[in-house]
Residue, then its C-alpha position, 0 to 999 in steps of 0.5 A: x289627748x291629755x287632760x291632767x298633768x302632774x308636775x314632778x318638780x318645784x319652783x320656776x320650772x313647775x310654774x312654767x309647766x303649770x302656765x303651759x297647762x293653763x294655755x292648753x286648758x289642761x288641769x295641773x297637779x303640783x307636788x311639794x315637800x314641807x319646806x316648799x308649802x309656800x312655793x308659788x307652784x303650790x299656790x297656782x296649780x289646780x291641785x297640790x299634794x304633799x309628798x314628804x317632810x324632807x326637802x329633797x327626798x320627796x321629789x325623788x320618791x318614784x313610788x310616791x309620785x306615781x301613787x299620787x298621779x294614780x290617785x288624782x287621775x293624772x294621765x301624764x307626768x312632766x318631770x321638768x329639769x333636775x330631780x327625776x327628769x333624766x332618771x330612766x327608772x322613773x320614765x319606766x315606772x310611768x310607762x308601766x303604770x300607764x301614765x304618759x311620761x312627757x319626755x323620751x322613752x325610758x330606754x333612750x334616757x338610759x342610753x344617753x344618760x350613760x356618757x360611755x354608751x352615748x359616746x359609743x353610739x354617736x361614734x358608731x353613727x359618725x357623730x364627731x366625739x372628743x378623743x377619749x376612753x371607755x369606762x376606766x374602773x376596770x383598769x389599773x392606774x398604770x393603764x390609765x396613765x398610759x391612756x392619758x399619755x396617748x390622748x395627751x394632757x390635759x385630760x378631763x375625767x367625767x362621771x359616766x352618769x354625771x350632769x350639772x357640772x358634778x363628777x368632773x376633774x381636769x388633769x394637767x399632769x400625770x402627778x395629779x392623775x391618781x388623786x383626781x381619779x379618786x375624788x372624781x369617783x367619790x363624787x360620782x358615787x355620792x351624787x349619781x350612785x354610780x362611780x363609773x368614770x371615763x377620760x376625754x381630751x380636755x379641749x382648752x377654752x372651747x365654746x359650749x354650743x347646744x342645739x335644741x331638738x324636737x321630735x314626735x313619735x312618728x320619726x319627725x325630728x328638727x332642731x330649733x337652732x343653737x344656744x351659746x352657753x359659754x358664760x359659766x362658772x364651775x361648769x354651771x351656766x350663768x348667761x345663755x344666748x340664742x343664736x350663738x354670736x359670731x358663728x357663720x350660717x354655714x357652720x350653724x347649718x353643719x352643726x344643726x344637721x349633725x345634731x338632728x342626725x345624733x337625735x335620729x341615731x337614738x330614736x329620740x322623741x319629745x324635747x331634748x338638747x345635743x351639746x357640743x364643744x367648738x374649738x378655735x378651728x371651728x371643729x366641733x365635738x359631741x359632748x352629751x345629750x340632755x334628755x329633758x327641757x333645759x333651764x335656758x329653753x326660753x331664749x329658743x322660744x323667743x327667737x323661734x316663736x315655738x312654745x317648747x313646753x306646749x310642744x312637749x305636751x302635744x307631742x306626748x299626747x300623740x300629735x304629729x310635729x306640724x313644723x318642718x326644718x324650713x319653718x324654723x327661721x330665728x329672728x333677732x337675739x335673745x339672752x337669758x341671765x340666771x339670777x340666783x341667791x348667792x353672795x358674790x363676795x363670799x365665793x358665791x355661797x348660797x344666801x337663802x332668806x326672806x324677800x322683802x321687796x320684789x320688782x321684776x324688770x319690765x318693758x318691751x321684749x322682757x320676760x321673767x320666769x320665776x317662782x318668787x314673790x314679796x315675803x317669800x322665804x327662800x328655803x336653804x335646801x334647794x338650788x339657789x335659782x330665783x329667776x330667769x331674766x330673758x330679753x329679746x332684741x333685733x341685734x346682739x348689741x341691742x340685746x346686751x344693752x337691754x339686758x344691762x338696763x333690765x338687770x339694773x331695774x330688777x329689784x330683789x331685796x332681803x337677800x343677796x343675789x348675783x344681779x350686780x355680778x351679771x351687770x358687771x358681765x354686760x359691761x365687759x368688752x368681750x361679752x359686748x363683742x360676743x367674743x368669749x369661751x368657757x374660760x371667760x368667768x375664770x379669766x375675768x373674775x377679778x375684774x368682774x368683782x371689782x366692777x360688781x356694785x354691792x347694792x346692800x352696802x350702798x343701801x346701808x350707806x344710804x340709810x345711814x346717811x339719811x339717818x344722819x341728815x335727819x338727826x342734823x335737821x332735828x338738832x338745827x331745828x331745836x337750835x332755833x327754838 
């Protein structure tokens, strides 16, 4: 039994975990750096402790986090997503300190966190993988060029320890290979402190399909159906849908069985995600495994009725998974739209600042997971995610309609957000038909920008018009005196 959980994270996911703790009558502990002292997760946790002045460094300080957990007598740590969530050294430090890490074992995180090891493990267990290479760092440029020719252009270079869209370069011809190799290595070293890279065949315009996995400590593993994460920009997801529109029940079952087999191959426990690429011929390939809870987990919760964060905590506490694969029967469709503080008209540059007004969308089957509030000042140092709008409906068509309506009702004033851009996506024919792949945003960018309404500009024009009308009325009234 777990009595107190320290959340080694911030913002939206920290708030989500704190709420799950409350549902289970478990005490919650927040940690924060100086720029985050007014963040909602700090305000609503049962206890909160400062972990440093630097915006990012504190959330990555393993020793300090373990020290606080021991001092406040937390018997478990939830890592959320990002930061240390897929750091095997952090999981091992928790294990060594006698603190429950709410996630898989450290050795599993290590194996699946290194994409080369993960690919080899999946391949040896009969899981289909994209044709590719082992790590390239020990090979000459000429040898790497030979690999690329054998695989066939285009190819994609990936950081072995990468994630979040970092450490990736697509190469369409041999002349681009050398510079792409060097830039990929530099980015990998900068973000992951590991410059190992490998090469895969670049699957042109696939769908990005991922299966949610849940496993206990006794060998019981199930999947909770799939999510379509194809609507993405620069490898960053924007909109996710569950289940995937347009794939057959037979294909869904086949990929689901494969996902469970992949999780069993590594002895997986707790919540995780197996990600696949699906091509035009319905051939699917293992891409990677995320050994943590995903940003988009709420849409799986909405269609299955399973609270994934609560399940994570209960499994970590030693409970047996009391649901079987046959119990998972998805109902309807759920869509998540990530609302970020970015200026769409300036190449999506982050737009931190003070939130003057905040009115989240409401209505039946509308959910908002967020950490912001009126007068909250968005720090410039963090990810620009402000809120996740999650809707559910009985059909995909109705879900898209509801998403459009909810986005139009959602008000965040004071900073520019991607809400107008998301509304533009809902109006496209391809999105409404459920017929899209990972090239959707790039292919439709110009059209989407043309359809994106600049709410700030409109508000400015309305204010100017209102002032002009008032001045005119004053002049008219003075003329009659």
